[in-house]
KOLKEKOL-24647 format. One record per residue (C-alpha): x, y, z; residue number from 1; chain; residue in one letter. Coordinates in steps of 0.2 Angstrom, whole numbers, plus 5000, padded with zeros to 4 digits. Layout:
N
east|north|up|resi|chain|resn
X|Y|Z|NUM|A|A
...
# end
This chain:
500
east|north|up|resi|chain|resn
5420|5483|5522|1|A|M
5403|5482|5513|2|A|Q
5391|5496|5511|3|A|L
5378|5487|5520|4|A|D
5388|5489|5536|5|A|E
5385|5508|5534|6|A|I
5367|5506|5529|7|A|E
5363|5502|5547|8|A|S
5364|5520|5552|9|A|F
5349|5531|5548|10|A|D
5359|5547|5547|11|A|K
5375|5548|5536|12|A|I
5387|5562|5534|13|A|T
5399|5561|5519|14|A|I
5414|5573|5521|15|A|Q
5426|5578|5507|16|A|C
5443|5584|5512|17|A|H
5446|5603|5515|18|A|D
5447|5613|5498|19|A|N
5440|5598|5489|20|A|P
5445|5593|5471|21|A|D
5435|5585|5458|22|A|A
5439|5567|5464|23|A|D
5433|5570|5482|24|A|A
5417|5579|5476|25|A|I
5413|5565|5464|26|A|A
5417|5551|5476|27|A|S
5406|5559|5489|28|A|G
5392|5561|5476|29|A|F
5392|5543|5472|30|A|G
5390|5538|5490|31|A|L
5377|5551|5493|32|A|Y
5366|5544|5479|33|A|L
5368|5526|5484|34|A|Y
5363|5530|5502|35|A|F
5349|5541|5496|36|A|K
5342|5526|5486|37|A|S
5342|5516|5503|38|A|K
5331|5530|5510|39|A|R
5344|5536|5523|40|A|R
5346|5554|5529|41|A|E
5362|5559|5520|42|A|V
5371|5575|5518|43|A|C
5387|5579|5508|44|A|L
5399|5592|5516|45|A|I
5416|5599|5516|46|A|Y
5424|5611|5529|47|A|S
5440|5622|5531|48|A|G
5443|5640|5530|49|A|R
5439|5642|5511|50|A|F
5424|5639|5501|51|A|Q
5426|5631|5483|52|A|I
5432|5645|5471|53|A|Q
5439|5636|5456|54|A|K
5428|5639|5441|55|A|P
5429|5621|5435|56|A|N
5423|5614|5451|57|A|L
5409|5627|5453|58|A|K
5403|5622|5435|59|A|L
5405|5604|5440|60|A|M
5394|5606|5455|61|A|I
5381|5616|5446|62|A|E
5380|5606|5430|63|A|E
5379|5589|5438|64|A|L
5368|5595|5452|65|A|Q
5379|5589|5466|66|A|I
5372|5594|5483|67|A|P
5388|5598|5492|68|A|I
5388|5611|5506|69|A|V
5402|5620|5516|70|A|H
5400|5615|5534|71|A|Y
5409|5628|5546|72|A|P
5420|5621|5560|73|A|V
5409|5617|5575|74|A|S
5410|5608|5591|75|A|E
5393|5601|5587|76|A|Q
5392|5582|5587|77|A|M
5389|5574|5570|78|A|V
5375|5561|5572|79|A|E
5375|5544|5565|80|A|G
5390|5540|5555|81|A|I
5403|5551|5546|82|A|L
5411|5545|5530|83|A|I
5427|5553|5524|84|A|T
5430|5551|5505|85|A|V
5447|5554|5497|86|A|D
5455|5558|5514|87|A|C
5456|5549|5531|88|A|Q
5448|5555|5547|89|A|Y
5461|5563|5558|90|A|G
5473|5567|5544|91|A|A
5480|5584|5541|92|A|G
5470|5589|5526|93|A|N
5452|5586|5533|94|A|V
5444|5595|5547|95|A|T
5440|5584|5562|96|A|K
5423|5584|5568|97|A|F
5416|5576|5584|98|A|N
5409|5560|5580|99|A|V
5407|5542|5587|100|A|E
5406|5532|5571|101|A|N
5418|5534|5556|102|A|V
5421|5526|5540|103|A|A
5434|5529|5527|104|A|I
5436|5528|5508|105|A|F
5452|5533|5501|106|A|D
5466|5530|5488|107|A|H
5481|5538|5497|108|A|H
5494|5530|5508|109|A|Q
5488|5524|5524|110|A|I
5489|5537|5538|111|A|E
5476|5532|5550|112|A|I
5475|5514|5554|113|A|D
5463|5513|5569|114|A|N
5447|5515|5560|115|A|V
5438|5498|5558|116|A|M
5426|5503|5544|117|A|L
5439|5509|5531|118|A|S
5445|5504|5514|119|A|V
5461|5512|5508|120|A|I
5468|5507|5491|121|A|N
5483|5517|5487|122|A|S
5486|5508|5470|123|A|N
5471|5517|5462|124|A|L
5472|5533|5452|125|A|G
5457|5540|5460|126|A|S
5445|5538|5475|127|A|C
5431|5539|5461|128|A|S
5437|5522|5455|129|A|T
5436|5515|5472|130|A|L
5418|5521|5474|131|A|I
5413|5515|5457|132|A|W
5420|5498|5461|133|A|S
5409|5497|5477|134|A|Y
5394|5504|5468|135|A|L
5396|5490|5455|136|A|K
5398|5477|5468|137|A|K
5381|5482|5475|138|A|H
5373|5483|5458|139|A|N
5369|5501|5459|140|A|F
5364|5507|5441|141|A|P
5378|5520|5439|142|A|I
5375|5523|5420|143|A|N
5357|5527|5423|144|A|E
5362|5543|5431|145|A|N
5373|5552|5418|146|A|V
5377|5566|5431|147|A|N
5385|5553|5442|148|A|L
5394|5544|5428|149|A|A
5401|5561|5422|150|A|T
5406|5566|5439|151|A|A
5416|5549|5442|152|A|L
5424|5551|5425|153|A|Y
5430|5569|5429|154|A|Y
5436|5564|5446|155|A|G
5448|5551|5438|156|A|L
5452|5562|5423|157|A|Y
5457|5576|5435|158|A|S
5467|5565|5448|159|A|D
5477|5557|5434|160|A|T
5482|5572|5424|161|A|N
5469|5569|5410|162|A|Q
5472|5550|5411|163|A|F
5491|5551|5407|164|A|T
5495|5544|5424|165|A|E
5484|5529|5425|166|A|I
5493|5514|5431|167|A|Y
5479|5502|5438|168|A|N
5468|5492|5426|169|A|P
5453|5495|5437|170|A|L
5455|5514|5433|171|A|D
5454|5509|5415|172|A|L
5439|5498|5417|173|A|D
5429|5513|5425|174|A|M
5435|5525|5412|175|A|R
5429|5513|5398|176|A|D
5413|5508|5407|177|A|D
5405|5525|5411|178|A|L
5393|5533|5399|179|A|Q
5396|5551|5401|180|A|I
5391|5568|5395|181|A|N
5406|5573|5384|182|A|K
5401|5591|5382|183|A|S
5401|5594|5400|184|A|Q
5419|5586|5402|185|A|I
5425|5598|5389|186|A|T
5417|5612|5398|187|A|L
5425|5608|5414|188|A|F
5442|5605|5406|189|A|R
5442|5622|5397|190|A|N
5438|5631|5414|191|A|S
5452|5622|5423|192|A|N
5466|5635|5423|193|A|L
5465|5652|5432|194|A|T
5476|5667|5429|195|A|L
5484|5664|5446|196|A|E
5489|5646|5441|197|A|E
5496|5652|5425|198|A|L
5507|5663|5435|199|A|G
5512|5648|5446|200|A|I
5517|5639|5431|201|A|A
5528|5653|5425|202|A|G
5537|5656|5441|203|A|V
5540|5638|5444|204|A|A
5549|5636|5427|205|A|M
5561|5650|5432|206|A|L
5567|5640|5446|207|A|R
5571|5624|5436|208|A|C
5585|5613|5442|209|A|I
5594|5605|5427|210|A|Y
5607|5591|5426|211|A|N
5618|5591|5411|212|A|E
5625|5574|5414|213|A|D
5609|5565|5413|214|A|Y
5598|5578|5404|215|A|H
5584|5579|5417|216|A|Y
5575|5594|5425|217|A|A
5567|5596|5442|218|A|I
5554|5609|5445|219|A|V
5545|5613|5462|220|A|K
5529|5622|5460|221|A|A
5518|5631|5472|222|A|Q
5502|5622|5478|223|A|P
5491|5621|5463|224|A|C
5479|5609|5454|225|A|D
5488|5593|5449|226|A|P
5484|5596|5431|227|A|N
5495|5612|5432|228|A|I
5510|5600|5435|229|A|L
5506|5591|5419|230|A|G
5506|5607|5410|231|A|L
5523|5612|5416|232|A|I
5531|5595|5413|233|A|S
5524|5595|5395|234|A|D
5532|5612|5392|235|A|F
5549|5607|5400|236|A|L
5550|5592|5388|237|A|L
5550|5604|5373|238|A|Q
5566|5612|5379|239|A|V
5582|5607|5370|240|A|D
5593|5595|5381|241|A|G
5579|5590|5393|242|A|V
5575|5572|5390|243|A|N
5565|5569|5406|244|A|C
5558|5580|5420|245|A|C
5550|5579|5437|246|A|V
5538|5592|5442|247|A|V
5530|5592|5460|248|A|Y
5522|5603|5473|249|A|N
5518|5601|5491|250|A|T
5501|5597|5497|251|A|L
5495|5596|5515|252|A|T
5498|5577|5516|253|A|D
5512|5575|5504|254|A|G
5520|5578|5487|255|A|Y
5511|5576|5471|256|A|K
5523|5573|5456|257|A|I
5522|5573|5437|258|A|S
5535|5565|5426|259|A|I
5538|5566|5407|260|A|R
5551|5557|5397|261|A|S
5556|5557|5378|262|A|C
5571|5545|5380|263|A|S
5568|5527|5376|264|A|K
5581|5523|5390|265|A|E
5569|5531|5403|266|A|V
5551|5525|5405|267|A|Q
5541|5538|5414|268|A|A
5530|5525|5423|269|A|N
5546|5516|5430|270|A|E
5554|5532|5436|271|A|L
5538|5536|5445|272|A|A
5538|5520|5454|273|A|K
5556|5522|5458|274|A|Y
5554|5540|5466|275|A|L
5539|5534|5476|276|A|T
5545|5517|5480|277|A|R
5547|5519|5499|278|A|D
5533|5530|5504|279|A|F
5520|5532|5490|280|A|G
5514|5525|5474|281|A|S
5517|5530|5456|282|A|G
5515|5524|5438|283|A|G
5507|5529|5421|284|A|G
5513|5527|5403|285|A|H
5530|5526|5395|286|A|F
5531|5544|5391|287|A|E
5519|5552|5405|288|A|K
5517|5547|5423|289|A|A
5514|5553|5440|290|A|G
5513|5549|5458|291|A|G
5511|5554|5476|292|A|F
5523|5553|5491|293|A|I
5516|5553|5509|294|A|S
5523|5568|5519|295|A|L
5521|5558|5535|296|A|K
5531|5543|5529|297|A|L
5544|5555|5520|298|A|Y
5547|5565|5535|299|A|E
5549|5549|5546|300|A|K
5563|5543|5534|301|A|R
5571|5560|5530|302|A|Y
5567|5572|5544|303|A|P
5580|5585|5538|304|A|M
5581|5582|5520|305|A|L
5573|5596|5509|306|A|H
5562|5589|5495|307|A|S
5572|5597|5481|308|A|E
5588|5588|5488|309|A|A
5578|5571|5489|310|A|Y
5572|5572|5470|311|A|F
5590|5577|5464|312|A|S
5598|5563|5474|313|A|N
5586|5551|5469|314|A|C
5587|5555|5450|315|A|M
5606|5553|5451|316|A|D
5604|5537|5460|317|A|E
5591|5531|5447|318|A|Y
5603|5534|5432|319|A|F
5618|5527|5440|320|A|E
5608|5511|5446|321|A|S
5606|5503|5429|322|A|F
5616|5495|5416|323|A|D
5609|5495|5398|324|A|I
5610|5480|5387|325|A|V
5605|5478|5369|326|A|Y
5603|5460|5365|327|A|M
5607|5462|5347|328|A|Q
5625|5467|5352|329|A|D
5626|5455|5367|330|A|Y
5639|5441|5367|331|A|Q
5632|5426|5376|332|A|F
5646|5417|5386|333|A|V
5638|5400|5392|334|A|E
5650|5397|5407|335|A|N
5644|5413|5415|336|A|T
5626|5407|5416|337|A|W
5619|5393|5427|338|A|E
5608|5378|5421|339|A|H
5590|5376|5427|340|A|F
5575|5366|5423|341|A|R
5557|5372|5423|342|A|E
5547|5365|5438|343|A|R
5530|5357|5435|344|A|E
5517|5370|5437|345|A|A
5499|5373|5435|346|A|I
5494|5387|5424|347|A|L
5478|5393|5415|348|A|G
5475|5392|5396|349|A|V
5461|5399|5385|350|A|V
5460|5394|5367|351|A|N
5458|5412|5360|352|A|F
5452|5407|5343|353|A|S
5437|5398|5351|354|A|K
5433|5413|5362|355|A|L
5433|5426|5348|356|A|L
5433|5426|5329|357|A|P
5449|5425|5320|358|A|K
5455|5443|5315|359|A|G
5447|5451|5330|360|A|T
5457|5465|5338|361|A|S
5457|5465|5356|362|A|V
5464|5472|5372|363|A|I
5470|5460|5386|364|A|I
5469|5470|5402|365|A|R
5480|5464|5416|366|A|T
5488|5471|5432|367|A|L
5504|5473|5422|368|A|E
5496|5483|5409|369|A|G
5486|5482|5392|370|A|D
5491|5470|5378|371|A|I
5484|5473|5361|372|A|E
5483|5458|5350|373|A|V
5474|5451|5335|374|A|V
5466|5434|5337|375|A|V
5474|5421|5326|376|A|S
5468|5403|5321|377|A|E
5480|5395|5333|378|A|N
5483|5407|5347|379|A|S
5482|5403|5365|380|A|Y
5482|5414|5380|381|A|I
5491|5409|5396|382|A|M
5488|5414|5414|383|A|I
5503|5412|5425|384|A|G
5504|5408|5444|385|A|A
5503|5427|5448|386|A|R
5490|5433|5436|387|A|G
5502|5437|5422|388|A|E
5496|5435|5405|389|A|V
5505|5430|5389|390|A|F
5501|5424|5371|391|A|Q
5508|5408|5364|392|A|I
5506|5398|5348|393|A|G
5497|5381|5347|394|A|K
5513|5372|5342|395|A|K
5523|5379|5356|396|A|K
5509|5376|5368|397|A|F
5508|5358|5364|398|A|E
5526|5356|5366|399|A|E
5527|5363|5383|400|A|K
5510|5360|5391|401|A|Y
5496|5347|5394|402|A|A
5478|5352|5397|403|A|V
5469|5346|5412|404|A|I
5450|5347|5410|405|A|E
5448|5356|5427|406|A|D
5443|5374|5426|407|A|A
5457|5386|5432|408|A|F
5454|5395|5448|409|A|H
5465|5408|5456|410|A|M
5464|5422|5468|411|A|E
5472|5438|5461|412|A|M
5471|5457|5464|413|A|D
5464|5460|5447|414|A|Y
5455|5447|5435|415|A|T
5462|5449|5417|416|A|P
5449|5453|5405|417|A|T
5448|5453|5386|418|A|V
5440|5468|5377|419|A|K
5434|5468|5359|420|A|D
5440|5484|5352|421|A|K
5426|5485|5339|422|A|N
5411|5481|5350|423|A|T
5418|5487|5367|424|A|G
5412|5470|5375|425|A|K
5423|5463|5389|426|A|S
5424|5446|5396|427|A|V
5434|5439|5410|428|A|E
5447|5427|5405|429|A|L
5445|5415|5420|430|A|L
5428|5411|5415|431|A|Q
5435|5402|5400|432|A|Y
5452|5396|5407|433|A|A
5456|5377|5408|434|A|K
5470|5371|5419|435|A|A
5486|5365|5411|436|A|C
5502|5358|5417|437|A|V
5520|5360|5411|438|A|T
5528|5344|5403|439|A|V
5546|5340|5399|440|A|G
5554|5353|5410|441|A|G
5561|5366|5398|442|A|T
5579|5369|5401|443|A|C
5585|5387|5403|444|A|I
5601|5397|5407|445|A|Y
5599|5409|5421|446|A|A
5609|5423|5429|447|A|K
5606|5432|5445|448|A|K
5607|5450|5443|449|A|L
5620|5459|5454|450|A|Q
5614|5476|5448|451|A|K
5598|5483|5440|452|A|S
5597|5482|5421|453|A|I
5587|5488|5406|454|A|K
5587|5475|5392|455|A|I
5582|5480|5374|456|A|F
5577|5463|5367|457|A|T
5580|5457|5349|458|A|T
5561|5458|5346|459|A|H
5559|5476|5354|460|A|E
5572|5489|5351|461|A|S
5562|5504|5357|462|A|E
5556|5498|5374|463|A|R
5566|5489|5387|464|A|Y
5562|5476|5401|465|A|I
5568|5479|5418|466|A|S
5577|5468|5431|467|A|G
5583|5473|5448|468|A|Y
5597|5467|5459|469|A|A
5592|5449|5465|470|A|G
5581|5446|5450|471|A|D
5585|5433|5437|472|A|Y
5588|5435|5418|473|A|A
5582|5419|5410|474|A|V
5584|5412|5392|475|A|V
5579|5395|5385|476|A|P
5594|5384|5380|477|A|V
5587|5382|5363|478|A|N
5584|5401|5360|479|A|N
5596|5412|5369|480|A|I
5589|5427|5361|481|A|N
5572|5425|5370|482|A|D
5577|5433|5386|483|A|I
5565|5438|5400|484|A|K
5566|5443|5418|485|A|I
5560|5433|5433|486|A|I
5557|5442|5449|487|A|K
5568|5435|5463|488|A|K
5554|5430|5475|489|A|D
5546|5419|5461|490|A|N
5561|5411|5453|491|A|F
5563|5396|5465|492|A|D
5544|5393|5462|493|A|N
5547|5391|5444|494|A|L
5564|5383|5441|495|A|Y
5575|5370|5450|496|A|E
5594|5367|5447|497|A|K
5597|5356|5432|498|A|D
5611|5343|5437|499|A|L
5619|5341|5419|500|A|V
# end
């Protein structure tokens, strides 16, 4: 869907979900200003029984001059087109108005699939990010309006627990790009917690479920701002014997979760993905993460299972599902591994030292996360068949690859970028990538995993790499300590049986 498909309507109503949060308000505000600039008749509304009462949201609306109004439930027909933001027309958390034309912008799990004009990206941390990306595509000058930039920033900030639960590079791009009023963000942040929510946090911790075998805690809180979940989980992690915790509450459309870990054997972002894997989305950082579970999808799969039982069962399954391997102590037995040879494949390569000066500190942003490196004289950046990015030295590159002078083109969900940490300037890697082909067919040992595994490599003893049943552990024949995990659906594309 493109915004110009909506521009054909003279009257546009933008609706936030009932009891709107900062993300919904900011998203609606972005679309409101865009269509106003196109000289359309636009209004920004929300409905439901209650008007906005939270002090941080009232300040946000007042300080950033957001023209949102409470629209009472009515049978009156909404003229033109209705756009729902941060929610889906017909879902349980938004009042349904009588309207002929509907569009949807949302970042939650798909609940409504019969609306033609809709874009729903559940991999994003906020709907604000989705709106930002659309405004950027349509060359709308976001940073020329500091109120809009600040609103979008605060929308992401609020929905990702102060950025600790960001797991999509597009969220990071928006956060870094927006030119905001920092003092206003500080004002909103320090007006976020009410006395009622303080009481919610206290009561929730009294009902803590604790597992002595795996040293985790689970807490269910009453409905509250997502940031309160982060406050509770941060506090829990300070308790002796609690190495990781899950704090959640029930919303009208699902469960919002916050996760913390201080154990190197449990990465919070991975645990978030595990808990939400069948009916939601989750991710974040190694120590702090979060996610969302669709109530509709959950109840379809577990119609009789209470949420606390689900989280307890799932946490036990998580800890029991993995073997942990420390490569420095691993005894390699050759006859337990199979021989394979690398297939010829076309990848992308960027001569890093020609792109940026030697010694430049940069962040390489990919769909798999950020990589911080320093440009060296003989460093190359490789782009794999699925958009994965890794650094390689000149000598090793020349041994394994041959450059083809053609440019490297590839369709991917997110185009990797390189950001200079000093100047803040970003460039897309694909603009400078040449195609290259593997030569010589590197020989490897591979083992198909029968059980999920966490591997602490000889190069990194504090952070593990994960593999799941059906994936492959792979090591070069000439360096058995250089282990990596290849996903099961990609292994056959990369390697073939070596008939030695």
